[in-house]
C-alpha positions in Angstrom: 18.2 -1.9 44.7 15.6 0.2 46.3 17.4 -0.6 49.8 20.8 0.5 48.3 19.4 3.7 47.2 17.5 4.2 50.4 14.2 4.8 48.3 11.1 2.9 48.4 10.2 0.1 45.5 7.6 2.4 44.3 10.1 5.0 43.7 12.0 2.7 41.7 8.9 1.5 39.6 8.2 5.2 38.9 11.6 5.7 37.6 10.7 3.2 34.8 6.9 3.8 34.4 6.0 7.3 35.6 8.9 9.4 35.3 7.1 12.5 35.9 6.6 11.7 39.6 10.5 11.9 40.3 13.3 14.6 39.8 15.7 14.0 37.2 18.5 13.5 39.5 16.6 11.0 41.5 15.6 9.2 38.2 19.5 9.1 36.9 20.6 7.8 40.4 18.1 4.8 40.1 19.4 4.1 36.5 22.8 4.3 37.5 22.3 1.7 40.5 20.3 -0.5 38.1 23.3 -0.6 35.7 25.7 -1.3 38.3 23.5 -4.5 39.4 23.0 -5.6 35.7 19.2 -4.9 35.8 18.0 -3.7 32.4 14.4 -2.7 33.3 10.9 -4.2 33.5 10.2 -7.0 31.0 8.5 -4.9 28.2 6.1 -8.1 27.4 4.9 -8.4 31.1 4.3 -4.7 31.2 2.2 -4.8 28.1 0.1 -7.7 29.6 -0.7 -5.7 32.8 -1.4 -2.7 30.8 -3.4 -4.8 28.1 -1.8 -2.8 25.4 1.3 -3.2 23.6 1.3 0.3 22.1 2.4 -1.3 18.8 0.1 -1.2 15.5 0.7 -4.0 12.8 0.5 -3.1 9.2 -0.3 -5.9 6.9 1.7 -5.9 3.6 1.2 -8.7 1.4 4.4 -8.5 -0.4 8.0 -9.2 0.3 9.2 -6.9 3.2 12.2 -5.5 1.1 9.3 -3.9 -1.5 7.9 -1.4 1.0 11.3 0.3 1.1 11.8 -0.1 -2.6 8.3 1.0 -3.7 8.0 4.8 -3.1 4.2 4.7 -2.8 4.3 2.2 0.1 7.2 4.4 1.7 4.9 7.6 1.6 1.9 5.5 2.9 3.9 4.2 5.9 5.3 7.8 6.6 1.7 9.1 6.8 0.8 6.1 9.0 3.8 6.9 11.5 2.9 10.8 11.2 -0.5 9.9 12.5 0.4 7.5 15.4 3.8 8.9 16.7 2.0 11.7 19.0 0.2 8.8 20.4 3.2 6.8 21.4 2.5 4.2 19.1 4.9 2.2 16.8 4.5 0.4 13.9 5.2 -3.6 13.1 5.5 -4.1 9.5 4.3 -7.7 9.0 4.5 -9.6 5.7 2.5 -12.3 4.2 5.3 -13.2 1.6 7.9 -15.4 3.5 9.2 -18.8 2.7 10.1 -19.2 6.5 6.5 -19.6 8.0 2.9 -19.8 6.5 1.4 -16.5 5.3 -0.7 -16.1 8.2 1.6 -16.8 11.0 2.9 -13.3 11.2 -0.6 -11.9 12.0 -1.5 -14.8 14.2 1.6 -14.2 16.8 2.0 -10.4 16.6 1.9 -8.6 19.7 -0.2 -5.6 18.6 -3.1 -3.4 19.6 -4.7 -3.5 16.2 -3.9 -3.9 12.3 -3.8 -1.5 9.3 -4.2 -3.7 6.2 -2.4 -2.1 3.2 -3.6 -3.2 -0.1 -4.1 -6.8 0.8 -6.2 -9.0 -1.3 -9.6 -10.4 -0.5 -8.9 -14.0 1.3 -5.4 -13.4 1.8 -4.1 -15.6 4.5 -2.4 -12.8 6.2 -5.5 -10.6 6.3 -7.8 -13.4 7.2 -5.6 -14.4 10.1 -5.5 -10.8 11.3 -9.3 -10.6 11.2 -9.6 -13.7 13.5 -8.0 -11.8 16.1 -10.9 -9.4 16.5 -8.7 -6.3 17.3 -9.2 -2.8 15.8 -8.5 -2.9 12.1 -8.4 -0.5 9.2 -8.7 -1.6 5.6 -6.7 0.4 3.0 -7.4 -0.1 -0.6 -10.0 -2.3 -0.2 -13.1 -2.2 -2.6 -16.4 -2.3 -0.5 -18.1 -5.8 -1.6 -21.9 -6.0 -1.5 -23.5 -8.8 0.8 -24.2 -11.9 -1.4 -27.5 -12.1 -0.1 -28.8 -8.4 0.0 -26.5 -6.7 -2.4 -26.2 -4.1 0.1 -22.4 -3.2 1.0 -21.6 -4.1 4.4 -18.2 -3.2 5.9 -17.2 -4.4 9.4 -14.1 -2.3 9.3 -13.5 1.4 8.2 -12.0 1.5 4.5 -9.7 4.3 3.5 -9.1 4.7 -0.1 -8.9 6.5 -3.6 -11.5 6.4 -6.3 -9.2 4.0 -8.5 -11.8 3.5 -11.3 -12.2 7.3 -11.7 -8.4 7.7 -11.6 -7.9 5.2 -14.3 -10.7 6.4 -16.4 -9.1 10.0 -16.4 -5.9 8.5 -17.8 -7.6 6.6 -20.6 -9.9 9.4 -21.6 -6.6 11.5 -21.9 -5.1 9.0 -24.3 -8.4 8.7 -26.3 -8.3 12.6 -26.6 -4.8 12.4 -28.2 -6.3 10.0 -30.5 -4.7 6.6 -29.6 -6.7 3.3 -30.2 -4.1 0.8 -30.0 -3.6 0.8 -26.3 -2.4 -1.8 -24.0 -2.2 -1.9 -20.0 0.4 -2.9 -17.8 -1.4 -4.2 -14.7 -0.6 -4.9 -11.1 -1.1 -8.3 -9.7 -4.8 -9.0 -9.5 -4.1 -12.1 -7.4 -1.3 -12.5 -4.8 0.0 -15.5 -6.3 2.9 -14.6 -8.3 1.7 -15.1 -11.9 2.6 -12.9 -14.7 1.6 -12.8 -18.3 -1.3 -11.7 -20.5 -4.3 -11.6 -18.3 -7.2 -13.9 -19.3 -11.0 -13.2 -18.6 -11.2 -16.2 -16.3 -8.3 -14.8 -14.2 -10.0 -11.4 -14.3 -13.2 -12.9 -12.9 -11.0 -14.5 -9.9 -9.5 -11.1 -9.2 -8.7 -10.7 -5.2 -7.0 -7.5 -5.3 -10.0 -5.5 -5.8 -8.6 -1.8 -6.1 -6.3 -3.2 -8.8 -9.7 -4.7 -10.6 -11.6 -1.3 -10.1 -8.6 0.3 -12.2 -8.8 -2.1 -15.0 -12.7 -1.7 -15.2 -11.8 2.3 -15.2 -9.9 1.8 -18.1 -12.3 -0.3 -20.1 -15.3 2.0 -19.2 -13.5 5.1 -20.7 -12.0 3.1 -23.7 -15.4 1.2 -24.6 -16.4 -0.2 -28.1 -13.5 -1.9 -30.0 -10.9 -0.5 -28.1 -11.9 -2.0 -24.9 -12.8 -5.4 -26.3 -9.5 -5.8 -28.0 -7.2 -4.4 -24.9 -4.4 -6.4 -24.2 -3.6 -6.5 -20.4 -0.3 -7.7 -19.2 -0.2 -8.7 -15.4 3.0 -8.4 -13.6 4.1 -10.5 -10.5 5.3 -7.7 -8.4 5.4 -3.8 -8.6 8.8 -3.4 -9.7 10.7 -1.4 -12.6 12.1 -4.8 -13.9 8.5 -6.4 -14.0 7.2 -3.3 -16.1 9.9 -3.4 -18.5 9.5 -7.3 -18.9 5.8 -6.8 -19.5 6.1 -3.8 -21.8 9.0 -5.5 -23.8 6.5 -8.6 -24.3 3.5 -6.6 -25.0 5.0 -4.1 -27.4 6.8 -7.3 -29.2 3.4 -9.2 -29.4 1.7 -6.0 -30.5 4.0 -3.7 -32.5 1.1 -1.3 -33.6 0.6 -0.3 -30.0 0.7 3.6 -29.6 0.1 4.0 -25.8 0.2 2.2 -22.7 -1.7 2.5 -19.5 0.5 1.6 -16.6 -1.0 0.9 -13.3 1.7 2.4 -11.2 4.5 4.8 -11.8 7.2 2.0 -11.1 5.8 -0.2 -13.9 6.0 2.9 -16.0 9.7 3.3 -15.2 10.1 0.1 -16.8 8.1 0.5 -19.7 10.4 3.6 -20.6 13.4 1.5 -20.5 11.5 -1.1 -22.6 10.6 1.7 -25.1 14.4 2.9 -25.2 15.6 -0.7 -25.9 13.0 -1.3 -28.9 13.9 2.2 -30.1 10.8 3.9 -29.5 10.6 7.5 -28.9 8.2 8.7 -25.9 6.0 10.3 -26.8 6.5 10.4 -30.5 6.2 6.5 -31.0 4.7 5.6 -27.6 3.0 7.3 -25.0 2.9 6.3 -21.4 0.6 7.1 -18.4 1.5 6.0 -14.6 -0.2 5.8 -11.7 0.5 7.5 -8.0 2.7 10.5 -8.8 5.4 9.5 -6.9 8.3 12.1 -6.4 10.7 10.7 -9.3 7.7 11.0 -11.7 8.2 14.9 -12.3 11.8 14.6 -13.1 10.9 11.8 -15.6 8.1 13.9 -17.2 5.8 11.1 -16.7 1.9 11.6 -17.5 0.1 10.2 -14.2 -2.7 9.8 -12.1 -1.8 11.6 -8.7 -3.2 10.2 -5.3 -2.4 11.6 -1.9 -0.7 8.6 -0.9 0.6 10.1 2.5 -2.6 11.6 3.4 -4.0 8.0 2.7 -1.6 6.8 5.3 -2.7 9.6 7.8 -6.1 8.9 7.5 -5.8 5.2 8.0 -3.6 6.1 11.5 -6.4 8.3 12.6 -8.9 5.9 11.8 -7.2 3.4 13.8 -6.6 5.9 16.7 -10.4 6.4 16.9 -11.0 2.6 17.0 -8.9 2.3 20.0 -10.7 5.1 21.5 -13.8 3.0 21.2 -15.3 5.5 18.3 -16.4 4.5 14.8 -14.7 6.3 12.2 -16.3 6.7 8.8 -15.1 5.4 5.3 -12.5 7.8 3.5 -12.6 8.0 -0.3 -9.9 10.4 -1.5 -9.8 12.1 -5.0 -7.4 11.5 -7.8 -5.9 13.9 -10.4 -4.6 13.5 -13.8 -1.1 15.4 -13.8 -0.3 15.8 -17.8 3.4 15.7 -18.4 5.6 15.0 -21.5 5.3 11.3 -21.7 2.0 11.5 -23.6 1.2 13.0 -27.2 -1.0 12.9 -30.0 -0.8 9.9 -32.1 1.2 9.9 -35.2 0.3 7.9 -38.0 3.2 5.4 -38.7 4.4 5.0 -42.2 
């Protein structure tokens, strides 16, 4: 090809790898000649091996891939990550740990990436464990910092980006208490990534591996205290979907018809709870108050009281932390604040006749 164009091999290489070294006209002539000869350009894998970088970041997502696009909070997070990485010329590869076609850790073991961002994966997750064995730059998102078993001192080998889940949950529970609600139930996100749904037992709670979800539950209990906390029914869903929330709310409200308020661990679950309330003939907030968690864009239209978290900013912070690791720096842990947004889905408890 170089001979046909009357240029050096280095000039052809520059057309693909260093375009700033050539005039636009010469670069276009190289591409035209390459197309005529059936040449599609350098092999991307070989080029990445030579450079030692793939320019790709893997995002670990311990749920079916389709959920990342159906869950508005996940979409906002991924958008924040992309915003932080795009100017550095990096791309994202979404890696799921929930596939029937291959063992859970295979996606992380075989991925050609420069680093990982672990999005709300559980402690002990095969996907996360496989990624950590790669010894690549890794950022943990929505992971509670656990103390070292021997010293009791928190040890974190990777930067952690998250929110104060317990404080956000406490705000929601205190709001319901101020409205004089006592018969309160919880719709919980999965405490373990095993697809189990139903009333949460104390044994299963002790074995929780999704530590940020456990922190929310502990935040609810800390605010409710006393007999309200001791008799707090918790229905754990298998996945964060409106359908899961509707099933959970229907089961809990049927088993506990005296319930006057539900604390939902996501706005998506709260959407399902609203549907369940309608099906049961309950008015919101006159008969049943509902709180969510996340403040996704649709929550304002639904008039949903919820705990607002800066999801997009969380993604941006994760992306910046990963860039810092790639540059050989040590980024700090980041804990973002939450805020209770009071809307029309909560109201003062009305005594039922």
